[in-house]
C-alpha positions as CSV (number, residue, x, y, z in Angstrom):
1,M,56.9,116.1,105.2
2,S,60.2,116.3,107.1
3,A,63.4,118.0,105.9
4,N,64.7,114.7,104.4
5,N,61.9,114.6,101.9
6,G,61.3,110.9,102.4
7,V,64.9,110.0,101.7
8,I,66.4,107.4,104.0
9,R,69.9,108.4,104.7
10,I,72.5,105.7,105.1
11,G,75.4,106.4,107.5
12,R,78.9,105.1,107.3
13,K,78.5,102.4,109.8
14,G,81.4,100.0,109.9
15,I,84.0,102.4,108.4
16,K,86.6,102.8,111.0
17,K,90.1,104.4,111.1
18,F,93.1,102.5,112.5
19,A,96.8,103.5,112.8
20,F,99.8,101.5,113.9
21,G,101.9,103.2,116.6
22,E,101.7,106.7,118.0
23,D,102.8,108.3,114.7
24,G,101.4,105.9,112.2
25,A,99.3,107.2,109.4
26,P,95.6,106.5,109.9
27,F,93.9,104.3,107.4
28,Q,90.2,103.5,106.8
29,V,88.8,100.0,106.9
30,D,85.3,98.6,106.2
31,V,85.3,96.3,109.2
32,V,82.7,94.0,107.9
33,V,84.5,93.3,104.6
34,A,88.0,93.2,106.2
35,F,86.9,90.9,109.0
36,Q,85.3,88.5,106.5
37,Q,88.5,88.5,104.5
38,W,90.5,87.6,107.7
39,V,88.0,84.8,108.5
40,A,88.7,83.3,105.1
41,I,92.4,83.4,105.7
42,D,92.1,82.1,109.3
43,D,89.8,79.3,108.2
44,K,92.4,77.9,105.8
45,F,94.8,77.3,108.7
46,R,92.1,75.9,111.0
47,E,90.4,73.5,108.7
48,A,93.4,71.2,108.8
49,S,92.9,70.3,112.5
50,E,90.0,68.5,114.1
51,D,89.8,71.0,117.0
52,R,90.3,74.0,114.6
53,S,93.5,75.1,116.3
54,I,96.6,76.4,114.6
55,S,99.3,73.7,114.7
56,I,102.7,74.6,115.9
57,E,104.3,73.8,112.6
58,H,102.0,76.3,110.8
59,M,102.2,79.0,113.4
60,S,105.0,81.1,111.7
61,E,103.1,80.9,108.4
62,Y,99.9,82.0,110.2
63,H,101.8,85.0,111.7
64,L,103.1,85.9,108.3
65,A,99.6,85.7,106.9
66,A,98.4,88.0,109.7
67,Q,101.1,90.5,109.0
68,A,100.4,90.5,105.2
69,F,96.7,90.9,105.9
70,A,97.3,93.9,108.2
71,K,99.7,95.5,105.7
72,D,97.2,95.0,102.9
73,Q,94.5,96.8,105.0
74,M,96.8,99.8,105.4
75,N,96.4,100.4,101.7
76,Q,99.6,102.5,101.6
77,D,102.8,102.2,99.7
78,D,105.1,103.1,102.5
79,S,107.8,100.8,103.8
80,Y,106.2,100.2,107.2
81,Y,105.4,96.6,107.8
82,P,103.5,95.7,111.0
83,T,105.1,93.3,113.5
84,T,103.3,90.1,114.4
85,A,102.1,91.5,117.6
86,E,100.7,94.6,115.9
87,A,99.0,92.5,113.2
88,L,97.4,90.3,115.8
89,D,96.3,93.3,117.8
90,F,94.9,94.9,114.7
91,I,92.9,91.7,114.0
92,A,91.6,91.7,117.6
93,R,90.5,95.3,117.4
94,L,89.0,94.6,113.9
95,R,87.0,91.8,115.5
96,E,85.8,94.1,118.3
97,Q,84.6,96.6,115.8
98,Y,83.0,93.9,113.6
99,D,81.1,92.6,116.7
100,E,79.9,96.1,117.5
101,V,78.3,96.6,114.1
102,A,77.3,93.0,113.3
103,A,74.1,93.2,115.3
104,F,73.1,96.3,113.4
105,F,73.2,94.3,110.1
106,Q,71.0,91.4,111.3
107,P,67.3,91.8,110.9
108,K,65.5,92.0,114.2
109,L,62.7,89.5,114.9
110,R,59.5,91.0,116.0
111,E,58.3,90.0,119.4
112,E,54.9,88.3,119.6
113,S,53.6,91.2,121.6
114,N,54.5,93.5,118.7
115,L,52.7,91.4,116.1
116,P,49.6,93.0,114.5
117,D,46.4,92.2,116.3
118,S,43.9,90.2,114.3
119,M,41.2,92.4,115.8
120,G,39.0,89.4,116.5
121,A,38.9,88.3,112.9
122,E,38.2,84.7,112.4
123,L,38.8,82.5,109.4
124,R,36.1,79.9,108.7
125,F,36.0,77.3,106.0
126,S,32.7,76.2,104.6
127,V,32.0,72.5,103.9
128,E,29.9,71.7,100.9
129,D,27.4,68.9,101.3
130,S,27.6,66.3,98.5
């Protein structure tokens, strides 16, 4: 048996560090959880329009929601509050990281060539005469 004694080790996939600015304190984010939280916030703004765009009259509220979301992810009590551009950039980087790990969390379909061979076995049904 190998050195892991049959234990399947789970890595810390999806846990990423971010920091605002050159001197900002790094903070850890579970990108899967955080991005799903952002999708829920974003969806509330988009469900009001047929084409799922953010209307001009709701844009400033949307930007404030992005800033609040980014600040919440920082999970720090300091007085730093991200700008709108920083918040939107954070969400864009969060999406990139989410996309990178999303495929890992989806079960892979086996290709037909990888399916077990039936080894010539055949299934027959008998018919009873009445």
